[in-house]
mmCIF entry with sequence, helices, sheets and N, C-alpha, C, O atoms, coordinates in Angstrom:
data_MODEL
# 
_entry.id   MODEL 
# 
_entity.id                         1 
_entity.type                       polymer 
_entity.pdbx_number_of_molecules   1 
# 
_entity_poly.entity_id                      1 
_entity_poly.type                           'polypeptide(L)' 
_entity_poly.nstd_linkage                   no 
_entity_poly.nstd_monomer                   no 
_entity_poly.pdbx_seq_one_letter_code       MIKQECRISLEVVPNYELTQQILKHGETVKVIEPQWLVNEVNGILERTLGNY 
_entity_poly.pdbx_seq_one_letter_code_can   MIKQECRISLEVVPNYELTQQILKHGETVKVIEPQWLVNEVNGILERTLGNY 
_entity_poly.pdbx_strand_id                 A 
# 
loop_
_entity_poly_seq.entity_id 
_entity_poly_seq.num 
_entity_poly_seq.mon_id 
_entity_poly_seq.hetero 
1 1  MET n 
1 2  ILE n 
1 3  LYS n 
1 4  GLN n 
1 5  GLU n 
1 6  CYS n 
1 7  ARG n 
1 8  ILE n 
1 9  SER n 
1 10 LEU n 
1 11 GLU n 
1 12 VAL n 
1 13 VAL n 
1 14 PRO n 
1 15 ASN n 
1 16 TYR n 
1 17 GLU n 
1 18 LEU n 
1 19 THR n 
1 20 GLN n 
1 21 GLN n 
1 22 ILE n 
1 23 LEU n 
1 24 LYS n 
1 25 HIS n 
1 26 GLY n 
1 27 GLU n 
1 28 THR n 
1 29 VAL n 
1 30 LYS n 
1 31 VAL n 
1 32 ILE n 
1 33 GLU n 
1 34 PRO n 
1 35 GLN n 
1 36 TRP n 
1 37 LEU n 
1 38 VAL n 
1 39 ASN n 
1 40 GLU n 
1 41 VAL n 
1 42 ASN n 
1 43 GLY n 
1 44 ILE n 
1 45 LEU n 
1 46 GLU n 
1 47 ARG n 
1 48 THR n 
1 49 LEU n 
1 50 GLY n 
1 51 ASN n 
1 52 TYR n 
# 
_struct_asym.id          A 
_struct_asym.entity_id   1 
# 
loop_
_struct_conf.conf_type_id 
_struct_conf.id 
_struct_conf.pdbx_PDB_helix_id 
_struct_conf.beg_label_comp_id 
_struct_conf.beg_label_asym_id 
_struct_conf.beg_label_seq_id 
_struct_conf.pdbx_beg_PDB_ins_code 
_struct_conf.end_label_comp_id 
_struct_conf.end_label_asym_id 
_struct_conf.end_label_seq_id 
_struct_conf.pdbx_end_PDB_ins_code 
_struct_conf.beg_auth_comp_id 
_struct_conf.beg_auth_asym_id 
_struct_conf.beg_auth_seq_id 
_struct_conf.end_auth_comp_id 
_struct_conf.end_auth_asym_id 
_struct_conf.end_auth_seq_id 
_struct_conf.pdbx_PDB_helix_class 
_struct_conf.details 
_struct_conf.pdbx_PDB_helix_length 
HELX_P HELX_P1 AA1 TYR A 16 ? LEU A 23 ? TYR A 16 LEU A 23 1 ? 8  
HELX_P HELX_P2 AA2 GLY A 26 ? THR A 28 ? GLY A 26 THR A 28 5 ? 3  
HELX_P HELX_P3 AA3 GLN A 35 ? LEU A 49 ? GLN A 35 LEU A 49 1 ? 15 
# 
_struct_conf_type.id          HELX_P 
_struct_conf_type.criteria    ? 
_struct_conf_type.reference   ? 
# 
loop_
_atom_site.group_PDB 
_atom_site.id 
_atom_site.type_symbol 
_atom_site.label_atom_id 
_atom_site.label_alt_id 
_atom_site.label_comp_id 
_atom_site.label_asym_id 
_atom_site.label_entity_id 
_atom_site.label_seq_id 
_atom_site.pdbx_PDB_ins_code 
_atom_site.Cartn_x 
_atom_site.Cartn_y 
_atom_site.Cartn_z 
_atom_site.occupancy 
_atom_site.B_iso_or_equiv 
_atom_site.pdbx_formal_charge 
_atom_site.auth_seq_id 
_atom_site.auth_comp_id 
_atom_site.auth_asym_id 
_atom_site.auth_atom_id 
_atom_site.pdbx_PDB_model_num 
ATOM 1   N N  . MET A 1 1  ? -22.139 -23.472 1.910   1.00 0.00 ? 1  MET A N  1 
ATOM 2   C CA . MET A 1 1  ? -21.534 -22.402 1.138   1.00 0.00 ? 1  MET A CA 1 
ATOM 3   C C  . MET A 1 1  ? -21.156 -22.882 -0.285  1.00 0.00 ? 1  MET A C  1 
ATOM 4   O O  . MET A 1 1  ? -20.480 -23.892 -0.481  1.00 0.00 ? 1  MET A O  1 
ATOM 5   N N  . ILE A 1 2  ? -21.614 -22.128 -1.206  1.00 0.00 ? 2  ILE A N  1 
ATOM 6   C CA . ILE A 1 2  ? -21.395 -22.442 -2.607  1.00 0.00 ? 2  ILE A CA 1 
ATOM 7   C C  . ILE A 1 2  ? -20.032 -21.808 -3.031  1.00 0.00 ? 2  ILE A C  1 
ATOM 8   O O  . ILE A 1 2  ? -19.820 -20.608 -2.859  1.00 0.00 ? 2  ILE A O  1 
ATOM 9   N N  . LYS A 1 3  ? -19.177 -22.592 -3.552  1.00 0.00 ? 3  LYS A N  1 
ATOM 10  C CA . LYS A 1 3  ? -17.901 -22.120 -4.106  1.00 0.00 ? 3  LYS A CA 1 
ATOM 11  C C  . LYS A 1 3  ? -18.128 -21.695 -5.547  1.00 0.00 ? 3  LYS A C  1 
ATOM 12  O O  . LYS A 1 3  ? -18.767 -22.425 -6.305  1.00 0.00 ? 3  LYS A O  1 
ATOM 13  N N  . GLN A 1 4  ? -17.666 -20.633 -5.911  1.00 0.00 ? 4  GLN A N  1 
ATOM 14  C CA . GLN A 1 4  ? -17.770 -20.102 -7.184  1.00 0.00 ? 4  GLN A CA 1 
ATOM 15  C C  . GLN A 1 4  ? -16.253 -19.853 -7.776  1.00 0.00 ? 4  GLN A C  1 
ATOM 16  O O  . GLN A 1 4  ? -15.320 -19.478 -7.066  1.00 0.00 ? 4  GLN A O  1 
ATOM 17  N N  . GLU A 1 5  ? -16.165 -20.084 -8.992  1.00 0.00 ? 5  GLU A N  1 
ATOM 18  C CA . GLU A 1 5  ? -14.756 -19.776 -9.586  1.00 0.00 ? 5  GLU A CA 1 
ATOM 19  C C  . GLU A 1 5  ? -14.931 -18.833 -10.734 1.00 0.00 ? 5  GLU A C  1 
ATOM 20  O O  . GLU A 1 5  ? -15.915 -18.867 -11.474 1.00 0.00 ? 5  GLU A O  1 
ATOM 21  N N  . CYS A 1 6  ? -13.958 -18.008 -10.851 1.00 0.00 ? 6  CYS A N  1 
ATOM 22  C CA . CYS A 1 6  ? -13.926 -17.130 -11.974 1.00 0.00 ? 6  CYS A CA 1 
ATOM 23  C C  . CYS A 1 6  ? -12.508 -16.997 -12.467 1.00 0.00 ? 6  CYS A C  1 
ATOM 24  O O  . CYS A 1 6  ? -11.689 -16.394 -11.774 1.00 0.00 ? 6  CYS A O  1 
ATOM 25  N N  . ARG A 1 7  ? -12.175 -17.525 -13.620 1.00 0.00 ? 7  ARG A N  1 
ATOM 26  C CA . ARG A 1 7  ? -10.807 -17.501 -14.099 1.00 0.00 ? 7  ARG A CA 1 
ATOM 27  C C  . ARG A 1 7  ? -10.587 -16.398 -15.056 1.00 0.00 ? 7  ARG A C  1 
ATOM 28  O O  . ARG A 1 7  ? -11.401 -16.180 -15.953 1.00 0.00 ? 7  ARG A O  1 
ATOM 29  N N  . ILE A 1 8  ? -9.456  -15.656 -14.890 1.00 0.00 ? 8  ILE A N  1 
ATOM 30  C CA . ILE A 1 8  ? -9.260  -14.668 -15.807 1.00 0.00 ? 8  ILE A CA 1 
ATOM 31  C C  . ILE A 1 8  ? -7.699  -14.785 -16.255 1.00 0.00 ? 8  ILE A C  1 
ATOM 32  O O  . ILE A 1 8  ? -6.855  -15.293 -15.516 1.00 0.00 ? 8  ILE A O  1 
ATOM 33  N N  . SER A 1 9  ? -7.432  -14.310 -17.428 1.00 0.00 ? 9  SER A N  1 
ATOM 34  C CA . SER A 1 9  ? -6.093  -14.369 -17.939 1.00 0.00 ? 9  SER A CA 1 
ATOM 35  C C  . SER A 1 9  ? -5.668  -12.917 -18.333 1.00 0.00 ? 9  SER A C  1 
ATOM 36  O O  . SER A 1 9  ? -6.373  -12.168 -19.009 1.00 0.00 ? 9  SER A O  1 
ATOM 37  N N  . LEU A 1 10 ? -4.488  -12.619 -17.854 1.00 0.00 ? 10 LEU A N  1 
ATOM 38  C CA . LEU A 1 10 ? -3.925  -11.179 -18.011 1.00 0.00 ? 10 LEU A CA 1 
ATOM 39  C C  . LEU A 1 10 ? -2.559  -11.372 -18.615 1.00 0.00 ? 10 LEU A C  1 
ATOM 40  O O  . LEU A 1 10 ? -1.805  -12.309 -18.352 1.00 0.00 ? 10 LEU A O  1 
ATOM 41  N N  . GLU A 1 11 ? -2.312  -10.348 -19.482 1.00 0.00 ? 11 GLU A N  1 
ATOM 42  C CA . GLU A 1 11 ? -0.888  -10.226 -20.032 1.00 0.00 ? 11 GLU A CA 1 
ATOM 43  C C  . GLU A 1 11 ? -0.310  -8.948  -19.359 1.00 0.00 ? 11 GLU A C  1 
ATOM 44  O O  . GLU A 1 11 ? -0.754  -7.835  -19.638 1.00 0.00 ? 11 GLU A O  1 
ATOM 45  N N  . VAL A 1 12 ? 0.620   -9.129  -18.532 1.00 0.00 ? 12 VAL A N  1 
ATOM 46  C CA . VAL A 1 12 ? 1.099   -7.992  -17.717 1.00 0.00 ? 12 VAL A CA 1 
ATOM 47  C C  . VAL A 1 12 ? 2.617   -8.079  -17.614 1.00 0.00 ? 12 VAL A C  1 
ATOM 48  O O  . VAL A 1 12 ? 3.188   -9.133  -17.895 1.00 0.00 ? 12 VAL A O  1 
ATOM 49  N N  . VAL A 1 13 ? 3.236   -7.076  -17.247 1.00 0.00 ? 13 VAL A N  1 
ATOM 50  C CA . VAL A 1 13 ? 4.650   -7.037  -16.949 1.00 0.00 ? 13 VAL A CA 1 
ATOM 51  C C  . VAL A 1 13 ? 4.853   -7.400  -15.497 1.00 0.00 ? 13 VAL A C  1 
ATOM 52  O O  . VAL A 1 13 ? 4.358   -6.717  -14.601 1.00 0.00 ? 13 VAL A O  1 
ATOM 53  N N  . PRO A 1 14 ? 5.562   -8.449  -15.271 1.00 0.00 ? 14 PRO A N  1 
ATOM 54  C CA . PRO A 1 14 ? 5.696   -8.889  -13.850 1.00 0.00 ? 14 PRO A CA 1 
ATOM 55  C C  . PRO A 1 14 ? 6.507   -7.837  -13.051 1.00 0.00 ? 14 PRO A C  1 
ATOM 56  O O  . PRO A 1 14 ? 7.523   -7.348  -13.546 1.00 0.00 ? 14 PRO A O  1 
ATOM 57  N N  . ASN A 1 15 ? 6.109   -7.519  -11.937 1.00 0.00 ? 15 ASN A N  1 
ATOM 58  C CA . ASN A 1 15 ? 6.696   -6.576  -11.072 1.00 0.00 ? 15 ASN A CA 1 
ATOM 59  C C  . ASN A 1 15 ? 6.289   -6.704  -9.655  1.00 0.00 ? 15 ASN A C  1 
ATOM 60  O O  . ASN A 1 15 ? 5.468   -7.571  -9.355  1.00 0.00 ? 15 ASN A O  1 
ATOM 61  N N  . TYR A 1 16 ? 6.813   -5.882  -8.715  1.00 0.00 ? 16 TYR A N  1 
ATOM 62  C CA . TYR A 1 16 ? 6.454   -5.999  -7.398  1.00 0.00 ? 16 TYR A CA 1 
ATOM 63  C C  . TYR A 1 16 ? 5.010   -5.600  -7.129  1.00 0.00 ? 16 TYR A C  1 
ATOM 64  O O  . TYR A 1 16 ? 4.372   -6.179  -6.250  1.00 0.00 ? 16 TYR A O  1 
ATOM 65  N N  . GLU A 1 17 ? 4.507   -4.680  -7.823  1.00 0.00 ? 17 GLU A N  1 
ATOM 66  C CA . GLU A 1 17 ? 3.048   -4.170  -7.718  1.00 0.00 ? 17 GLU A CA 1 
ATOM 67  C C  . GLU A 1 17 ? 2.099   -5.293  -8.053  1.00 0.00 ? 17 GLU A C  1 
ATOM 68  O O  . GLU A 1 17 ? 1.076   -5.448  -7.387  1.00 0.00 ? 17 GLU A O  1 
ATOM 69  N N  . LEU A 1 18 ? 2.409   -6.097  -9.084  1.00 0.00 ? 18 LEU A N  1 
ATOM 70  C CA . LEU A 1 18 ? 1.587   -7.255  -9.471  1.00 0.00 ? 18 LEU A CA 1 
ATOM 71  C C  . LEU A 1 18 ? 1.536   -8.258  -8.262  1.00 0.00 ? 18 LEU A C  1 
ATOM 72  O O  . LEU A 1 18 ? 0.445   -8.684  -7.883  1.00 0.00 ? 18 LEU A O  1 
ATOM 73  N N  . THR A 1 19 ? 2.578   -8.597  -7.721  1.00 0.00 ? 19 THR A N  1 
ATOM 74  C CA . THR A 1 19 ? 2.674   -9.537  -6.631  1.00 0.00 ? 19 THR A CA 1 
ATOM 75  C C  . THR A 1 19 ? 1.865   -8.960  -5.450  1.00 0.00 ? 19 THR A C  1 
ATOM 76  O O  . THR A 1 19 ? 1.083   -9.704  -4.857  1.00 0.00 ? 19 THR A O  1 
ATOM 77  N N  . GLN A 1 20 ? 2.002   -7.764  -5.105  1.00 0.00 ? 20 GLN A N  1 
ATOM 78  C CA . GLN A 1 20 ? 1.267   -7.091  -3.985  1.00 0.00 ? 20 GLN A CA 1 
ATOM 79  C C  . GLN A 1 20 ? -0.225  -7.143  -4.196  1.00 0.00 ? 20 GLN A C  1 
ATOM 80  O O  . GLN A 1 20 ? -0.962  -7.424  -3.251  1.00 0.00 ? 20 GLN A O  1 
ATOM 81  N N  . GLN A 1 21 ? -0.716  -6.875  -5.439  1.00 0.00 ? 21 GLN A N  1 
ATOM 82  C CA . GLN A 1 21 ? -2.065  -6.926  -5.782  1.00 0.00 ? 21 GLN A CA 1 
ATOM 83  C C  . GLN A 1 21 ? -2.671  -8.290  -5.694  1.00 0.00 ? 21 GLN A C  1 
ATOM 84  O O  . GLN A 1 21 ? -3.853  -8.395  -5.368  1.00 0.00 ? 21 GLN A O  1 
ATOM 85  N N  . ILE A 1 22 ? -1.930  -9.363  -5.967  1.00 0.00 ? 22 ILE A N  1 
ATOM 86  C CA . ILE A 1 22 ? -2.269  -10.641 -5.898  1.00 0.00 ? 22 ILE A CA 1 
ATOM 87  C C  . ILE A 1 22 ? -2.394  -11.044 -4.298  1.00 0.00 ? 22 ILE A C  1 
ATOM 88  O O  . ILE A 1 22 ? -3.410  -11.594 -3.871  1.00 0.00 ? 22 ILE A O  1 
ATOM 89  N N  . LEU A 1 23 ? -1.363  -10.747 -3.529  1.00 0.00 ? 23 LEU A N  1 
ATOM 90  C CA . LEU A 1 23 ? -1.319  -11.038 -2.202  1.00 0.00 ? 23 LEU A CA 1 
ATOM 91  C C  . LEU A 1 23 ? -2.390  -10.291 -1.328  1.00 0.00 ? 23 LEU A C  1 
ATOM 92  O O  . LEU A 1 23 ? -2.779  -10.800 -0.277  1.00 0.00 ? 23 LEU A O  1 
ATOM 93  N N  . LYS A 1 24 ? -2.848  -9.120  -1.757  1.00 0.00 ? 24 LYS A N  1 
ATOM 94  C CA . LYS A 1 24 ? -3.756  -8.412  -0.889  1.00 0.00 ? 24 LYS A CA 1 
ATOM 95  C C  . LYS A 1 24 ? -5.142  -9.019  -0.992  1.00 0.00 ? 24 LYS A C  1 
ATOM 96  O O  . LYS A 1 24 ? -6.036  -8.613  -0.250  1.00 0.00 ? 24 LYS A O  1 
ATOM 97  N N  . HIS A 1 25 ? -5.350  -9.957  -1.866  1.00 0.00 ? 25 HIS A N  1 
ATOM 98  C CA . HIS A 1 25 ? -6.643  -10.638 -1.936  1.00 0.00 ? 25 HIS A CA 1 
ATOM 99  C C  . HIS A 1 25 ? -6.737  -11.890 -1.046  1.00 0.00 ? 25 HIS A C  1 
ATOM 100 O O  . HIS A 1 25 ? -7.788  -12.505 -0.864  1.00 0.00 ? 25 HIS A O  1 
ATOM 101 N N  . GLY A 1 26 ? -5.544  -12.215 -0.504  1.00 0.00 ? 26 GLY A N  1 
ATOM 102 C CA . GLY A 1 26 ? -5.498  -13.319 0.442   1.00 0.00 ? 26 GLY A CA 1 
ATOM 103 C C  . GLY A 1 26 ? -5.898  -14.708 -0.094  1.00 0.00 ? 26 GLY A C  1 
ATOM 104 O O  . GLY A 1 26 ? -5.362  -15.238 -1.068  1.00 0.00 ? 26 GLY A O  1 
ATOM 105 N N  . GLU A 1 27 ? -6.858  -15.225 0.613   1.00 0.00 ? 27 GLU A N  1 
ATOM 106 C CA . GLU A 1 27 ? -7.359  -16.585 0.380   1.00 0.00 ? 27 GLU A CA 1 
ATOM 107 C C  . GLU A 1 27 ? -8.436  -16.555 -0.810  1.00 0.00 ? 27 GLU A C  1 
ATOM 108 O O  . GLU A 1 27 ? -8.933  -17.600 -1.229  1.00 0.00 ? 27 GLU A O  1 
ATOM 109 N N  . THR A 1 28 ? -8.715  -15.488 -1.247  1.00 0.00 ? 28 THR A N  1 
ATOM 110 C CA . THR A 1 28 ? -9.895  -15.476 -2.225  1.00 0.00 ? 28 THR A CA 1 
ATOM 111 C C  . THR A 1 28 ? -9.231  -15.599 -3.705  1.00 0.00 ? 28 THR A C  1 
ATOM 112 O O  . THR A 1 28 ? -9.955  -15.686 -4.696  1.00 0.00 ? 28 THR A O  1 
ATOM 113 N N  . VAL A 1 29 ? -7.957  -15.600 -3.788  1.00 0.00 ? 29 VAL A N  1 
ATOM 114 C CA . VAL A 1 29 ? -7.323  -15.660 -5.113  1.00 0.00 ? 29 VAL A CA 1 
ATOM 115 C C  . VAL A 1 29 ? -6.236  -16.885 -5.151  1.00 0.00 ? 29 VAL A C  1 
ATOM 116 O O  . VAL A 1 29 ? -5.628  -17.251 -4.146  1.00 0.00 ? 29 VAL A O  1 
ATOM 117 N N  . LYS A 1 30 ? -6.098  -17.383 -6.259  1.00 0.00 ? 30 LYS A N  1 
ATOM 118 C CA . LYS A 1 30 ? -5.144  -18.498 -6.446  1.00 0.00 ? 30 LYS A CA 1 
ATOM 119 C C  . LYS A 1 30 ? -4.549  -18.298 -7.839  1.00 0.00 ? 30 LYS A C  1 
ATOM 120 O O  . LYS A 1 30 ? -5.249  -18.181 -8.845  1.00 0.00 ? 30 LYS A O  1 
ATOM 121 N N  . VAL A 1 31 ? -3.126  -18.265 -7.835  1.00 0.00 ? 31 VAL A N  1 
ATOM 122 C CA . VAL A 1 31 ? -2.330  -18.117 -8.991  1.00 0.00 ? 31 VAL A CA 1 
ATOM 123 C C  . VAL A 1 31 ? -2.210  -19.579 -9.549  1.00 0.00 ? 31 VAL A C  1 
ATOM 124 O O  . VAL A 1 31 ? -1.818  -20.512 -8.848  1.00 0.00 ? 31 VAL A O  1 
ATOM 125 N N  . ILE A 1 32 ? -2.571  -19.704 -10.842 1.00 0.00 ? 32 ILE A N  1 
ATOM 126 C CA . ILE A 1 32 ? -2.457  -21.065 -11.459 1.00 0.00 ? 32 ILE A CA 1 
ATOM 127 C C  . ILE A 1 32 ? -1.207  -21.220 -12.301 1.00 0.00 ? 32 ILE A C  1 
ATOM 128 O O  . ILE A 1 32 ? -0.510  -22.234 -12.274 1.00 0.00 ? 32 ILE A O  1 
ATOM 129 N N  . GLU A 1 33 ? -0.956  -20.118 -13.078 1.00 0.00 ? 33 GLU A N  1 
ATOM 130 C CA . GLU A 1 33 ? 0.261   -19.982 -13.884 1.00 0.00 ? 33 GLU A CA 1 
ATOM 131 C C  . GLU A 1 33 ? 0.666   -18.604 -14.125 1.00 0.00 ? 33 GLU A C  1 
ATOM 132 O O  . GLU A 1 33 ? -0.179  -17.723 -13.967 1.00 0.00 ? 33 GLU A O  1 
ATOM 133 N N  . PRO A 1 34 ? 1.908   -18.288 -14.506 1.00 0.00 ? 34 PRO A N  1 
ATOM 134 C CA . PRO A 1 34 ? 2.993   -19.181 -14.742 1.00 0.00 ? 34 PRO A CA 1 
ATOM 135 C C  . PRO A 1 34 ? 3.527   -19.833 -13.355 1.00 0.00 ? 34 PRO A C  1 
ATOM 136 O O  . PRO A 1 34 ? 3.226   -19.373 -12.254 1.00 0.00 ? 34 PRO A O  1 
ATOM 137 N N  . GLN A 1 35 ? 4.281   -20.862 -13.535 1.00 0.00 ? 35 GLN A N  1 
ATOM 138 C CA . GLN A 1 35 ? 4.759   -21.539 -12.299 1.00 0.00 ? 35 GLN A CA 1 
ATOM 139 C C  . GLN A 1 35 ? 5.705   -20.721 -11.448 1.00 0.00 ? 35 GLN A C  1 
ATOM 140 O O  . GLN A 1 35 ? 5.690   -20.844 -10.224 1.00 0.00 ? 35 GLN A O  1 
ATOM 141 N N  . TRP A 1 36 ? 6.531   -19.885 -12.066 1.00 0.00 ? 36 TRP A N  1 
ATOM 142 C CA . TRP A 1 36 ? 7.480   -19.042 -11.369 1.00 0.00 ? 36 TRP A CA 1 
ATOM 143 C C  . TRP A 1 36 ? 6.605   -18.067 -10.491 1.00 0.00 ? 36 TRP A C  1 
ATOM 144 O O  . TRP A 1 36 ? 7.020   -17.785 -9.367  1.00 0.00 ? 36 TRP A O  1 
ATOM 145 N N  . LEU A 1 37 ? 5.513   -17.582 -10.907 1.00 0.00 ? 37 LEU A N  1 
ATOM 146 C CA . LEU A 1 37 ? 4.637   -16.626 -10.097 1.00 0.00 ? 37 LEU A CA 1 
ATOM 147 C C  . LEU A 1 37 ? 4.022   -17.436 -8.991  1.00 0.00 ? 37 LEU A C  1 
ATOM 148 O O  . LEU A 1 37 ? 3.957   -16.934 -7.869  1.00 0.00 ? 37 LEU A O  1 
ATOM 149 N N  . VAL A 1 38 ? 3.570   -18.635 -9.212  1.00 0.00 ? 38 VAL A N  1 
ATOM 150 C CA . VAL A 1 38 ? 2.993   -19.570 -8.200  1.00 0.00 ? 38 VAL A CA 1 
ATOM 151 C C  . VAL A 1 38 ? 4.048   -19.702 -7.108  1.00 0.00 ? 38 VAL A C  1 
ATOM 152 O O  . VAL A 1 38 ? 3.745   -19.497 -5.933  1.00 0.00 ? 38 VAL A O  1 
ATOM 153 N N  . ASN A 1 39 ? 5.314   -20.052 -7.487  1.00 0.00 ? 39 ASN A N  1 
ATOM 154 C CA . ASN A 1 39 ? 6.384   -20.284 -6.559  1.00 0.00 ? 39 ASN A CA 1 
ATOM 155 C C  . ASN A 1 39 ? 6.711   -19.020 -5.768  1.00 0.00 ? 39 ASN A C  1 
ATOM 156 O O  . ASN A 1 39 ? 7.017   -19.106 -4.578  1.00 0.00 ? 39 ASN A O  1 
ATOM 157 N N  . GLU A 1 40 ? 6.652   -17.815 -6.422  1.00 0.00 ? 40 GLU A N  1 
ATOM 158 C CA . GLU A 1 40 ? 6.929   -16.585 -5.783  1.00 0.00 ? 40 GLU A CA 1 
ATOM 159 C C  . GLU A 1 40 ? 5.870   -16.194 -4.633  1.00 0.00 ? 40 GLU A C  1 
ATOM 160 O O  . GLU A 1 40 ? 6.245   -15.809 -3.525  1.00 0.00 ? 40 GLU A O  1 
ATOM 161 N N  . VAL A 1 41 ? 4.597   -16.318 -4.969  1.00 0.00 ? 41 VAL A N  1 
ATOM 162 C CA . VAL A 1 41 ? 3.573   -16.000 -4.073  1.00 0.00 ? 41 VAL A CA 1 
ATOM 163 C C  . VAL A 1 41 ? 3.586   -17.091 -2.919  1.00 0.00 ? 41 VAL A C  1 
ATOM 164 O O  . VAL A 1 41 ? 3.364   -16.764 -1.754  1.00 0.00 ? 41 VAL A O  1 
ATOM 165 N N  . ASN A 1 42 ? 3.829   -18.277 -3.256  1.00 0.00 ? 42 ASN A N  1 
ATOM 166 C CA . ASN A 1 42 ? 3.901   -19.245 -2.274  1.00 0.00 ? 42 ASN A CA 1 
ATOM 167 C C  . ASN A 1 42 ? 5.102   -19.093 -1.271  1.00 0.00 ? 42 ASN A C  1 
ATOM 168 O O  . ASN A 1 42 ? 5.000   -19.366 -0.075  1.00 0.00 ? 42 ASN A O  1 
ATOM 169 N N  . GLY A 1 43 ? 6.174   -18.661 -1.830  1.00 0.00 ? 43 GLY A N  1 
ATOM 170 C CA . GLY A 1 43 ? 7.354   -18.384 -1.000  1.00 0.00 ? 43 GLY A CA 1 
ATOM 171 C C  . GLY A 1 43 ? 7.092   -17.281 -0.102  1.00 0.00 ? 43 GLY A C  1 
ATOM 172 O O  . GLY A 1 43 ? 7.467   -17.391 1.065   1.00 0.00 ? 43 GLY A O  1 
ATOM 173 N N  . ILE A 1 44 ? 6.478   -16.198 -0.502  1.00 0.00 ? 44 ILE A N  1 
ATOM 174 C CA . ILE A 1 44 ? 6.200   -15.045 0.284   1.00 0.00 ? 44 ILE A CA 1 
ATOM 175 C C  . ILE A 1 44 ? 5.215   -15.472 1.409   1.00 0.00 ? 44 ILE A C  1 
ATOM 176 O O  . ILE A 1 44 ? 5.398   -15.085 2.564   1.00 0.00 ? 44 ILE A O  1 
ATOM 177 N N  . LEU A 1 45 ? 4.232   -16.222 1.090   1.00 0.00 ? 45 LEU A N  1 
ATOM 178 C CA . LEU A 1 45 ? 3.239   -16.644 2.192   1.00 0.00 ? 45 LEU A CA 1 
ATOM 179 C C  . LEU A 1 45 ? 3.870   -17.500 3.173   1.00 0.00 ? 45 LEU A C  1 
ATOM 180 O O  . LEU A 1 45 ? 3.584   -17.363 4.362   1.00 0.00 ? 45 LEU A O  1 
ATOM 181 N N  . GLU A 1 46 ? 4.747   -18.415 2.766   1.00 0.00 ? 46 GLU A N  1 
ATOM 182 C CA . GLU A 1 46 ? 5.379   -19.355 3.702   1.00 0.00 ? 46 GLU A CA 1 
ATOM 183 C C  . GLU A 1 46 ? 6.306   -18.513 4.630   1.00 0.00 ? 46 GLU A C  1 
ATOM 184 O O  . GLU A 1 46 ? 6.321   -18.750 5.838   1.00 0.00 ? 46 GLU A O  1 
ATOM 185 N N  . ARG A 1 47 ? 7.067   -17.551 4.094   1.00 0.00 ? 47 ARG A N  1 
ATOM 186 C CA . ARG A 1 47 ? 7.934   -16.722 5.001   1.00 0.00 ? 47 ARG A CA 1 
ATOM 187 C C  . ARG A 1 47 ? 7.064   -15.817 5.886   1.00 0.00 ? 47 ARG A C  1 
ATOM 188 O O  . ARG A 1 47 ? 7.461   -15.508 7.009   1.00 0.00 ? 47 ARG A O  1 
ATOM 189 N N  . THR A 1 48 ? 5.883   -15.384 5.405   1.00 0.00 ? 48 THR A N  1 
ATOM 190 C CA . THR A 1 48 ? 5.016   -14.634 6.215   1.00 0.00 ? 48 THR A CA 1 
ATOM 191 C C  . THR A 1 48 ? 4.552   -15.457 7.476   1.00 0.00 ? 48 THR A C  1 
ATOM 192 O O  . THR A 1 48 ? 4.607   -15.033 8.630   1.00 0.00 ? 48 THR A O  1 
ATOM 193 N N  . LEU A 1 49 ? 4.091   -16.683 7.093   1.00 0.00 ? 49 LEU A N  1 
ATOM 194 C CA . LEU A 1 49 ? 3.580   -17.600 8.159   1.00 0.00 ? 49 LEU A CA 1 
ATOM 195 C C  . LEU A 1 49 ? 4.728   -17.929 9.123   1.00 0.00 ? 49 LEU A C  1 
ATOM 196 O O  . LEU A 1 49 ? 4.487   -18.108 10.317  1.00 0.00 ? 49 LEU A O  1 
ATOM 197 N N  . GLY A 1 50 ? 5.928   -18.009 8.648   1.00 0.00 ? 50 GLY A N  1 
ATOM 198 C CA . GLY A 1 50 ? 7.051   -18.206 9.527   1.00 0.00 ? 50 GLY A CA 1 
ATOM 199 C C  . GLY A 1 50 ? 7.316   -17.165 10.606  1.00 0.00 ? 50 GLY A C  1 
ATOM 200 O O  . GLY A 1 50 ? 8.010   -17.441 11.584  1.00 0.00 ? 50 GLY A O  1 
ATOM 201 N N  . ASN A 1 51 ? 6.755   -15.953 10.424  1.00 0.00 ? 51 ASN A N  1 
ATOM 202 C CA . ASN A 1 51 ? 6.841   -14.861 11.289  1.00 0.00 ? 51 ASN A CA 1 
ATOM 203 C C  . ASN A 1 51 ? 5.956   -15.039 12.557  1.00 0.00 ? 51 ASN A C  1 
ATOM 204 O O  . ASN A 1 51 ? 6.125   -14.352 13.565  1.00 0.00 ? 51 ASN A O  1 
ATOM 205 N N  . TYR A 1 52 ? 5.023   -15.982 12.450  1.00 0.00 ? 52 TYR A N  1 
ATOM 206 C CA . TYR A 1 52 ? 4.019   -16.093 13.561  1.00 0.00 ? 52 TYR A CA 1 
ATOM 207 C C  . TYR A 1 52 ? 4.074   -17.388 14.317  1.00 0.00 ? 52 TYR A C  1 
ATOM 208 O O  . TYR A 1 52 ? 3.298   -17.591 15.250  1.00 0.00 ? 52 TYR A O  1 
# 
């Protein structure tokens, strides 16, 4: 399997909808920065995994 990477940069207003849009893409997306958003997404995923 060939891994491909596409980096994009967006200027957005942080809100619940942004986080949900990121999470809906599951393992196919990775937040690189800002660090607070990396931490937020990571925390949500860890809490989700803790439910199982």
